[in-house]
N, C-alpha and C positions, 0 to 999 in steps of 0.2 A: 381550671378543676383545684376540688380538693382532698387531700387524703391527709388520714390522721393515721401519726404513726404511735403509737402505745409507748410507755415508758417507762419501765420494768425497774427494782430496786430505786427507785428514785424517792425520796423524801422530801420535797418543800418546807421552810420554814413554815412554821406555823402562823405566824404572824404576815405571812404573807398571800396568804389561804385566797382565793378567788378574784385576783392578782393574773393578768398576764404578762408576757415580756417578749418581748420580737427580736431575732437576733437578722446579726449583719442579713444584709438584701430584703429585708421586709420579706423574705418567701416563708419565714419560718419560728412559728410564736406557738408558745409554751400557753396551755390552758387545762382548764379542769375537765379530764375525760367524762363522757356522757355514756354512758356505752347503751343503754337504750338506745339514745339516740343515733347512736354513730355504728353500730354493729351492725350490719347487712347479710340478710337471710343468704346464704349462698353455703352451697356442701362443700366447701376447700374447709370451712372449720367446723371440726366438731365440736359436741358438746362441752372437753374435754378443756379443747382452746375457748371458748364463749365459756366457762367457769374462771379461768386465769385472768380473761380478760376487765373480766367483771371485777375480780379485786383490784386492780388497779387505779390510780386517781389524776395519772396526773399524764397527757399525750402531748405530741409535735406537732402543732397543725401544718400541715403545706400547702401552701393556698396560691396559684398564680396562674395567667394566661398560657404559661412556657414552663415544666416541672421535667424538661428532658432531662439535668443532671443530679434533680432533687436526688437521691440516691449518694451518690457518691458527695454530693454538700453532704447530704445529712451523716454519712460516715465520717466525714472529717469534724463533724461538728460533735460526735460522739468520741471523736479521736481527741477535741480539748476538753470535753471534760476530763480525759483520761489524765492526760496532758499537765491541765493547768489544776486541778483538784483532788485527781489519786480518787475522783469517784466511778462507782462499780455500777452508775446505768447502762442498761444496755435496752437491743431492741428486738422486738421477736414477731410483729405484724404490724403490718400494713394496710389499713383498712380505704376504703375508698364505693362509700355508698355508691358514689353516678355513675361507676363505672365498674360495676362486680370485680370483670378480669382484671382491675389492675391490684386487686386486694391477691396479700399474698402472705403465707407463711416462713418464717424464717431459720435457716439450722444453725448460720455460721454468722453468730451472733458476739459480740464481744464478751470474753470470760473475766472471771471474778480471780485477779492476780493479787487484790491487796484485803486481809480480813478487817483493819481496825474499820467498826462498827460508826466513827465519826466521819467519816468522807458518806457516807449514805442520806447525810445530811446537808441541803442545798440551802445557801440564804440569796439574797437579792446581790447581796457583796460580787456574793462568789457569781453570782451568771454576768455581774456584769465583767470580771475579771475575764472568765472566761468567751465572753461574747468577743473581745479585745484579740485574746489567742486565737479565735476562732478567725477573725477578721483578715489574723495573719499568716497562717494558715491555707488561707483562701487566695491567696497572693502568693505565699507559696508553690501554692499548684502549679499555676499559671507559669512559673519564672522558666522553669526549664523543664526537659525530659526527667532530667537526674530529681530537682527537686518533689514534682509529681511521683517519679518510681518511689520516693523514697517514701514522700506520705502514705501509698499504696503499699508500701509492704511493712509498714510501722503495722498496721489495720489489721491487717492479714496476720502479721506476729498476734496483735492480742485476741485475735477470735482460733488463731486454732487450739486443737482444741489437745493437743503431744505437745510436751515439753522441747522434744526435739526438733519438731516440727516449726514451733515459734522462733526457737534461738536461729535455727539455718533462717528465717523471715527476715526478724529484727538483724541480721546481720548481715542481710543483701539490702535493707535497709540504708545502715551504714555505709555499707559498699558504694552504695549510689550516689551518697553523699561526698564520700571522700575518697575513691576513683580518679586516676584520671583520665581526661577525656581520650578517647583513641585513635591519633594519628598516626593509621596503620601506615608504616612505609615499606611501601615493595624492592624484596632483596631475592633477585634471582630465583623470581616465578612464587618468591613466600612472603608474608606479612609479620614485620617482627611489631610487637606493641613499644611504644617507648620506654616505659618503665615499668617493675615488679606488682603487679597490684597491691600484693603483700605488702609489701616496704613504702611504697606511695601511704597508703593505708594507717598501718602504727603513725608512720610519719606526722602523716596529720590529722590526725585524732590521738593524738599527746600531746603536739603544738598546741591544739583546739583547746587540750584538759591545760593548757599550762604547765605540764610535766607533772603535774601535781603526784603526790606518793599514792602507786596503787594506777595509777595512770599514764606512766611512763610508756616509752616506746618498748621494754620487752614484754609491760606485762600485754598490753594489746595483740603484743606478738604474737605469746601464751593464747590467748584467749580467741 
């Protein structure tokens, strides 16, 4: 199967034009987008949608016999762009001429959080750095439920349209990484957690950040 995912707010360094870049797992390739060739005839997309697509230059092509987890893996790749480059790239459409029912228009896309225009330009060196980070995040995603949840909440936090929703989701990501494993003990027919969640998170986060100014226990506790 072959699925084409348009990249919005993505500008590849002009010196790298007409070149492809293959990301980890060899399933996802950065390619120039050919609107005439790739946009399928379907009522799913309005004229406005099609006009938006025609304005874009680059796409991510997912191509493999089994693309069962491609949506999650592409989301992690987009998260890698945000983490390692502070890039503003996001996706809005998935196209598949082979199976039109696999086409989709997305509402929950990454939001713009950085006003710095320089982060819109991606170089080949940037892609190499992003790709290494992407490989690490893919490994992290499979380590445990905790690490998987942390990545999931972080991505959803960047997709949230309201600041308070984003804040809560990103705090959930922190909790996934730094809270206790809950070994519940039975006591008089009830269960007790082995340690207070807040105290544990504040202690671990502050130590992880080496108790630097502004990131001490009391600072995390206030957050």
